[in-house]
N, C-alpha and C positions, 0 to 999 in steps of 0.2 A: 504494500500500500504506500503510495507516494504521499509525502507530506505536502502541505501548501508551500507555494513559492510566493515571494513578494508580489509578483505580477500575475499569478494564476493560482486559483484555489483548486485543490484536488477534487477528483470525482467523489471521493468519500465525504469530504466536507460539504459539497454541493448536495449530494443525495441525502445526507443526514439532515441538513438544514431544511430542505423542502419537505421531506417526510414528516419531520417533527412539526414544521410550520403548518402545513395543510392539515395534519391530524389534529393539532391543538385548536386551530381555528374551527374545524368541524366539531370537535368535542365541546368547545365553548358555545358554539351556536346551538348545538343540541341540548346542552345543559341549560342554557337560558330558556329555550323552548319548553323543555320538560318542566321547569319551575313555573314559568308563566302560564302554561296551559294545564298543569297537573297531569301530564301524560305519563303515568306510572309504567305503562307497558314498555317504554323505552329504557327503563333503568337497567335491566339485565344486559342489554346491548351496550349501553353506555359504560357499565362496569367492565364488560369483557374487552371492549376496545381500549379502555383505560389501562387494563393490565397489559395488553399488547403494546400500546404506546410507551408504557414505562420501560420496556426492554429497549426500544429504539432511543428513548431519552437517555438511558444509562450509557448506551454506546456513544451517543453524541457527546455527552459530558466527558467520558473517558477519552474520546478522540480530541476534544477541545483541550483537555489537560495535557495530553501528549503533544499535540500540534501547536498549542498557543493560540493567541488571538490573531486574526488577520491583520496585516499591515495596511494602514490607510493608503489609498491610491494617490492621494494628494495631501498638501499641507492645509490643515484646517485650523480655525481659531481654537484656543484652549477650551472655550465654553462648548463648542460643538464636539470636540473630542471627549470631554467629560460627560456630556449628555449621551453620546453614543455608548460610552463604557457603561454608564448607569443603565441604559435601556437593555444592553446585552446581558448585564448581570441580572436585572429583573426578569428578563425572558428565560435565562438559563435556570435561575432559582424557581421561577414560576412553573416551568415545565417539569421540574422535579417534584415540587410540593403539591401541585394540583392532583396528579394521580395518587401520590402517597397519602395525602389528606383524605381523598375520596375513598381509598381502600380501607384506611384506618377507621373512618367514620362508619363505613358499612360493617366492618368486622366487629368493632367494639359496640356498635348499635345492635348486634345480634342478627343482622341481615345476611351475613356471609359475603364471600367474594367468590365468583366463579368466572371461568374462561369458557364461554360458549358451551355451558352445561357441565364442564369439568369443575367440580367443587374444589376450590383451593383453600377456602376457609368456610367451614360449615355454618349453616344457619343455626340459631339457637331458639327452636320453637318453644312457645309457652305450653307446658304440659296441660294446663287447664283450657287453653284455647289454641290448638295447633295451627290455626290460620294466622296467628300473630307470633311475634318474636319477643324474647326478653333480651334486653341489652346486657352485654358482659360488663360494661362500664359506661353508664349514661353520660357522666361528666366528660370523659375523654371523647366519646362519640360526639357530644355537643360542641366541644372545643374544635375537633377536626371538621365538623360541619361548618362552623363559623369561618375557619381558615379557608376551606374549600369554596364557600360562598363568596367571601369578600376578596380573596385572592383572584378569583375568576374575573371580577371587575377590574382589578389592578392589571392583570395580564391582558385583558381586552384593551385597556387604555395603552399599555405598552406596545401591543401589536399595532394599534392604529398609529402611534407615534413612530414605530419602526418602519411601517409602510410609507408614512409621510416623509420620513428621512430619506428612504431609498428613492422615492419619487423626486425629492428635492435634489439629491445628487444627480439624478438622471436628467431632469428637465431644466433646473436652474443652474447648477454647477457644471452640467454637461461633462461629468467625469465618468469613469468606468466602474464605479462601485456596484451598480446593479448588474451591468453586463458581466462583471467578474463572477457574481453569484449565479449567473445564467450560463457560465462555462467559458466565457471569452477571456482573452488575455488582457491585462491592464498594465500600463506602464506608469510607474511612479515618476513624478516630476523631480 
């Protein structure tokens, strides 16, 4: 596996970026839809895809640690560089904490975690009412629910800012930041 070069990102970096980005955007959209419309039938799918995405997120984080942050394609003001770093950290941390908090919320809440029918963490049915579940730890489940809920909105905001920044680079700065993430070569000034 080739590491990133200053003028060109590796295929691994590009593939992991787009897999995680599109997966997280889809999961965030479905999550908001489920909450707003109380569509409970989608929860098992949401959880299963969350488990799958977690493995891709872990690969992306490990690749980022091994490979380092991409080198900017041009010289930018310090405020722009600091904003870009902050957004990247929020996105990386958010992509780790979103599925983790969701899985922990479900597991501690007694709802279990499964991967397309394969039970990873069993449900904890209420013996007196088997259609309901008993929480293993309601306080931890509630805490993880709050993290999952509010972090979702933080990540949505960070995604919007990240896309806005990419478009700014492409349309206003006319640099190769976006093209580089699409596989083209970029030459630093």
